[in-house]
GUVEXNU-200671 format. One line per field, with one value per residue (C-alpha): residue number from 1; x negated, y negated, z negated; residue in three letters. Coordinates in Angstrom, 2 decimals, padded with zeros to 5 digits. Example, Ala and Ser with C-alpha at 12.3 -4.5 7.8 and 13.67 -1.06 7.14 Angstrom:
# residues 2
k: c(1, 2)
east: c(-012.30, -013.67)
north: c(004.50, 001.06)
up: c(-007.80, -007.14)
r: c(ALA, SER)
***
This chain:
# residues 100
k: c(1, 2, 3, 4, 5, 6, 7, 8, 9, 10, 11, 12, 13, 14, 15, 16, 17, 18, 19, 20, 21, 22, 23, 24, 25, 26, 27, 28, 29, 30, 31, 32, 33, 34, 35, 36, 37, 38, 39, 40, 41, 42, 43, 44, 45, 46, 47, 48, 49, 50, 51, 52, 53, 54, 55, 56, 57, 58, 59, 60, 61, 62, 63, 64, 65, 66, 67, 68, 69, 70, 71, 72, 73, 74, 75, 76, 77, 78, 79, 80, 81, 82, 83, 84, 85, 86, 87, 88, 89, 90, 91, 92, 93, 94, 95, 96, 97, 98, 99, 100)
east: c(088.11, 089.92, 089.53, 090.68, 091.82, 091.85, 094.66, 092.85, 096.00, 096.28, 092.81, 093.54, 096.80, 095.36, 095.40, 092.35, 090.36, 092.05, 094.06, 097.53, 097.10, 100.53, 099.67, 097.94, 094.81, 091.82, 089.74, 089.74, 086.66, 084.62, 083.00, 084.29, 082.03, 083.96, 083.50, 081.71, 084.20, 087.10, 086.55, 086.15, 087.39, 086.43, 086.99, 084.34, 083.43, 085.39, 088.11, 085.70, 087.25, 086.03, 086.32, 083.92, 080.92, 082.95, 084.02, 080.40, 079.29, 082.11, 080.99, 077.39, 078.49, 080.63, 077.73, 075.38, 077.69, 078.62, 075.01, 074.08, 076.94, 077.22, 074.85, 075.22, 074.31, 073.93, 076.31, 074.21, 070.54, 069.52, 071.92, 070.28, 069.79, 071.02, 068.98, 071.41, 072.84, 071.15, 069.37, 071.77, 072.77, 075.31, 077.77, 077.46, 075.60, 078.45, 077.83, 079.33, 079.87, 078.92, 079.50, 076.31)
north: c(-212.17, -213.88, -213.13, -214.57, -212.30, -213.40, -212.09, -211.57, -211.84, -215.51, -216.16, -214.16, -216.02, -219.50, -221.45, -223.46, -220.18, -218.44, -220.48, -219.02, -216.20, -214.66, -214.16, -210.95, -212.21, -209.83, -212.27, -214.68, -212.77, -213.34, -216.58, -216.79, -217.70, -216.88, -219.09, -217.34, -215.40, -215.58, -212.15, -209.23, -206.17, -203.74, -206.04, -206.68, -206.04, -203.53, -203.42, -202.54, -200.01, -196.48, -195.56, -198.25, -195.90, -193.29, -195.93, -197.01, -193.38, -192.82, -195.88, -194.60, -191.16, -192.75, -194.93, -191.92, -189.90, -192.91, -193.87, -190.25, -189.77, -193.17, -195.60, -199.37, -201.27, -205.05, -206.65, -209.77, -209.10, -212.55, -214.38, -217.48, -217.69, -220.29, -221.09, -222.93, -222.07, -218.71, -217.11, -215.14, -214.76, -217.37, -214.66, -212.85, -209.98, -208.37, -204.67, -201.81, -198.49, -195.40, -191.80, -189.75)
up: c(-205.82, -202.98, -199.31, -196.02, -193.20, -189.58, -187.42, -184.12, -182.04, -182.97, -181.61, -178.44, -177.84, -178.48, -175.17, -176.27, -176.30, -173.36, -170.81, -170.12, -172.67, -171.91, -168.22, -167.11, -165.35, -165.37, -163.31, -166.26, -167.48, -164.30, -165.46, -169.03, -171.93, -175.10, -178.13, -180.99, -183.12, -180.66, -179.08, -181.47, -179.57, -182.37, -185.32, -187.94, -191.55, -193.62, -190.95, -188.13, -185.72, -186.55, -182.85, -181.60, -181.53, -179.63, -177.08, -176.57, -176.08, -173.57, -171.60, -171.61, -170.34, -167.62, -166.46, -166.43, -164.16, -162.03, -161.35, -160.58, -158.09, -156.43, -154.80, -155.05, -151.90, -152.07, -149.55, -149.02, -149.89, -148.60, -150.94, -152.47, -156.23, -158.68, -161.77, -164.04, -166.51, -165.86, -162.94, -160.70, -157.04, -155.89, -154.74, -158.13, -156.41, -154.49, -153.95, -151.98, -153.81, -151.78, -152.91, -152.69)
r: c(MET, GLU, SER, VAL, ASN, LEU, VAL, LYS, SER, TYR, SER, TYR, MET, ASP, PRO, THR, ASN, TYR, PRO, ASN, PRO, GLU, LYS, PHE, ASN, PRO, SER, ARG, TRP, ASN, ASN, HIS, ASN, ALA, LYS, VAL, GLY, THR, PHE, LEU, PRO, PHE, GLY, ALA, GLY, SER, ARG, HIS, CYS, PRO, GLY, SER, ASP, LEU, ALA, LYS, ILE, GLU, ILE, SER, ILE, PHE, LEU, HIS, TYR, PHE, LEU, ASN, ASN, TYR, LYS, LEU, GLU, ILE, VAL, ASN, PRO, GLU, CYS, PRO, MET, THR, CYS, LEU, PRO, SER, SER, LYS, PRO, ILE, ASP, ASN, CYS, LEU, ALA, ARG, VAL, ILE, LYS, ILE)
***
């Protein structure tokens, strides 16, 4: 039986998938729509990361405590909506975080 393995780092460093892949730019994810199969943070198949469930639980716990201890206040409640490609506020729903 033959198999083909994908080295994810090649996909992540491909400029056709991610412009300027060598440059640290966290804001690249603000309006990014990844092509199917180009972003697999936990891998897939028999090589799936065994820690992925733990990471998801940690995120859930963080959100629980964050939402119980902080209040989100919309900065511009009168912001107009856009409908295409999906319905969302034009300013991406900017919010202020306030400790309760």
